Structures are given as C-alpha cells and as structure tokens.
C-alpha positions as CSV (number, residue, x, y, z in Angstrom):
1,M,46.3,133.9,-126.1
2,P,46.4,132.4,-122.7
3,T,48.2,134.4,-120.0
4,T,50.3,131.6,-118.6
5,E,54.0,131.2,-118.3
6,P,55.8,130.5,-121.6
7,G,55.7,126.7,-122.2
8,R,53.3,126.0,-119.3
9,S,50.1,125.5,-121.5
10,T,52.1,123.2,-123.7
11,Q,53.3,121.1,-120.8
12,L,49.7,120.8,-119.4
13,G,48.3,120.0,-122.8
14,G,50.9,117.4,-123.4
15,A,50.2,115.7,-120.0
16,F,46.5,115.7,-120.7
17,A,47.0,114.4,-124.2
18,L,49.2,111.6,-122.8
19,A,46.6,110.6,-120.2
20,I,43.9,110.5,-123.0
21,V,46.1,108.3,-125.2
22,L,46.9,105.9,-122.3
23,A,43.2,105.6,-121.5
24,I,42.4,104.8,-125.1
25,V,45.2,102.4,-125.5
26,G,44.3,100.7,-122.2
27,T,40.7,100.3,-123.4
28,L,41.8,98.9,-126.8
29,V,44.4,96.5,-125.3
30,F,42.4,95.2,-122.3
31,G,38.9,95.6,-123.7
32,S,37.7,97.8,-120.9
33,P,38.5,101.1,-119.2
34,P,40.5,101.0,-115.9
35,A,38.7,99.3,-113.0
36,A,36.6,101.6,-110.8
37,A,35.8,101.0,-107.2
38,I,32.7,102.1,-105.2
39,E,33.1,102.9,-101.5
40,L,30.5,100.9,-99.4
41,P,28.9,102.1,-96.2
42,N,28.6,98.4,-95.1
43,L,28.3,94.9,-96.5
44,D,24.6,94.5,-96.2
45,Q,24.1,94.2,-99.9
46,F,26.5,91.1,-99.9
47,A,24.4,88.9,-97.7
48,A,25.2,85.9,-99.8
49,L,28.9,86.2,-98.7
50,H,28.1,86.4,-95.0
51,G,29.4,83.6,-92.8
52,R,32.6,82.4,-91.2
53,Y,35.6,81.6,-93.2
54,A,38.8,79.8,-92.2
55,P,41.7,77.9,-93.9
56,D,40.2,74.6,-95.3
57,G,36.8,75.6,-93.9
58,D,37.9,74.5,-90.4
59,C,36.7,77.2,-88.0
60,S,38.6,75.6,-85.1
61,G,41.8,77.0,-86.6
62,H,43.0,80.5,-87.2
63,P,42.9,83.0,-88.8
64,R,39.1,83.0,-88.8
65,I,37.1,85.7,-90.6
66,T,33.4,86.5,-90.0
67,V,31.7,88.4,-92.7
68,D,28.5,90.3,-91.8
69,G,26.6,93.4,-92.7
70,N,29.0,95.6,-90.7
71,G,32.2,94.2,-92.3
72,L,34.8,91.7,-91.3
73,G,35.7,90.4,-87.9
74,I,39.1,88.9,-87.8
75,E,40.3,86.4,-85.2
76,N,43.9,85.3,-85.2
77,G,44.9,83.6,-81.9
78,D,44.5,86.3,-79.2
79,S,44.2,89.1,-81.8
80,R,40.8,90.3,-82.7
81,Y,39.9,93.3,-84.9
82,R,37.4,94.5,-87.4
83,M,37.5,95.9,-90.9
84,G,34.4,98.1,-91.6
85,R,35.2,100.3,-94.6
86,F,35.5,98.8,-98.1
87,E,35.6,99.5,-101.8
88,H,33.8,97.2,-104.2
89,A,35.9,96.7,-107.3
90,A,32.7,96.2,-109.3
91,N,34.4,95.7,-112.7
92,H,37.6,94.1,-111.6
93,G,36.9,91.2,-113.9
94,G,36.2,93.5,-116.8
95,V,33.0,95.3,-117.9
96,D,31.6,92.1,-119.5
97,Y,32.4,89.8,-116.5
98,A,29.2,87.9,-115.5
99,G,30.7,85.3,-113.0
100,M,30.1,84.9,-109.3
101,S,33.4,86.4,-107.9
102,V,33.1,89.6,-105.8
103,W,36.2,91.8,-105.2
104,L,36.4,93.9,-102.1
105,M,39.2,96.1,-100.8
106,P,39.3,97.0,-97.1
107,L,40.2,100.7,-96.6
108,Q,42.8,101.8,-94.1
109,G,42.8,105.6,-94.3
110,S,43.2,106.2,-98.0
111,E,45.0,102.9,-98.6
112,R,43.7,99.6,-99.8
113,P,46.3,97.1,-98.6
114,L,44.4,93.9,-99.5
115,L,42.2,92.5,-102.3
116,L,39.6,90.0,-101.1
117,T,38.1,87.8,-103.7
118,F,34.9,86.0,-102.6
119,N,33.9,83.0,-104.7
120,S,37.4,83.0,-106.0
121,K,38.0,81.3,-109.3
122,E,34.3,80.8,-109.6
123,Q,34.2,78.5,-106.5
124,P,31.3,79.2,-104.1
125,G,32.4,79.7,-100.5
126,V,36.1,80.3,-101.3
127,L,37.8,83.5,-100.2
128,A,41.2,84.5,-101.5
129,I,43.2,87.3,-99.9
130,E,46.2,88.9,-101.7
131,P,48.2,92.0,-101.4
132,Y,46.9,95.0,-103.3
133,E,48.6,98.3,-102.6
134,R,51.2,96.9,-100.3
135,G,53.3,93.7,-100.0
136,W,54.7,93.7,-103.6
137,D,58.4,93.3,-104.4
138,G,60.0,96.7,-104.1
139,G,57.0,98.2,-102.5
140,R,56.0,98.9,-98.9
141,P,55.4,95.7,-96.9
142,L,52.1,94.5,-95.5
143,S,51.5,94.8,-91.8
144,A,52.2,91.6,-89.9
145,R,48.5,91.0,-89.3
146,H,47.7,91.5,-93.0
147,Q,50.6,89.2,-94.0
148,R,49.2,86.4,-91.8
149,L,45.8,86.7,-93.7
150,V,47.6,86.5,-97.0
151,D,49.8,83.6,-95.9
152,A,46.7,81.5,-94.8
153,S,44.7,82.1,-98.0
154,P,42.6,80.7,-99.5
155,Y,39.8,80.4,-97.0
156,R,36.5,78.4,-97.2
157,L,33.2,78.9,-95.6
158,C,33.2,76.8,-92.4
159,G,31.8,73.4,-93.2
160,H,32.0,74.0,-96.9
161,A,35.0,71.7,-97.5
162,Q,33.2,68.8,-95.7
163,D,30.0,69.5,-97.8
164,A,32.1,69.3,-101.0
165,E,33.6,66.0,-100.0
166,A,30.2,64.6,-99.1
167,N,29.0,65.5,-102.7
168,G,32.0,63.7,-104.3
169,Q,33.9,66.9,-105.1
170,D,37.6,67.6,-104.4
171,P,37.6,70.5,-101.9
172,D,41.2,71.3,-102.9
173,E,40.5,71.5,-106.6
174,K,41.7,75.0,-107.7
175,D,40.1,75.2,-111.2
176,P,37.3,72.7,-111.5
177,A,36.7,71.3,-115.0
178,G,39.2,73.7,-116.5
179,A,36.9,76.7,-115.9
180,G,39.6,79.0,-117.3
181,S,39.4,81.6,-114.6
182,E,43.0,82.6,-114.9
183,G,43.4,86.3,-115.4
184,I,40.1,87.1,-113.7
C-alpha cells in the first residue's frame, strides 16, 4: 500500500484520470490533440514571410510591421519596438492542415498576448493579428500598443494590394471563391 495521506492517492488518481479523459474526448471531438507550440530562436526559417506589412499594404501609414530573420520591427507613429521571441503554433490548423497559413505567437516573458496569422484565410501576403492570452472579455486587457496592432488588422505586404488590383482581384475580398477557411 502507498504511504500517502488517506484519500490523497485517490485525489491524484482522479485528477490524472480526468486529464486523460479530457485529452481523449478532445481528440475525438476535434479530430486532433491540443495544439502544440515550438519556441523559435529567430524567424530565419520563415523567409517567405519576410517583408513590410501595413494596413491595406500602404507602408506610408501606421502601424507598420517589418518581418525579418530577427523577428518583428513595429513602427507606430513615434513608437518603435521589436519582438524577437516567438512560438510557432505548428498544428494550430489541425494535424491534417496543409494550407499556407502560418501561426506565430510573440512571447513576452511567459505570456503570448497575440496570435499572428500570416497568409491569413489562405490569402498570400495577408497578416491578421488578434488577441491570444489577453484582450478577451473578462480577461486581462491587452497593452495599448498591442491593442493598436489588433485594431489595425488585417495587414498586407506593402504593395500587395496594388498588385492584386492590377491582376483583376479584389484586395478586400476576405474569403476568395468561398475557400471555406472559417474555423482555421
């Protein structure tokens, strides 16, 4: 017999069993285990995402985001700062996801206040920024600078909107040809 306090082994066993049941139910209901994130030392492996992003792809406006191998450079009026630590939510779209969206979460200490979705809704050159661990009803608010990034979302690669118009595409089209990307 274990030498623990009376009832303690039952409590721990019950909590462990509950965690296992929830993981199994989550896998059955959602078709995949909970999303995992991988901490990145830099953004070198995402060279295809590098460039300058701004609302409507107009880099004369703000906020303006520069993506490079070292992370993100953010310009918002006179304010300039960098985000250099990220987690890559590799299976945020599910384990069978094979699209072009890439999900990154900038780290601030142990928190991930924002979710960045590159090629959002399967649209090349579109960056969507939304709250992740902050900014939800009833939760802790986003910082003012993060809220400005969310409020200006979505962003486009600079010049991308003009390129789309030149090719006869609507640069404001959210879900081209009914791509059905809701829920991704």
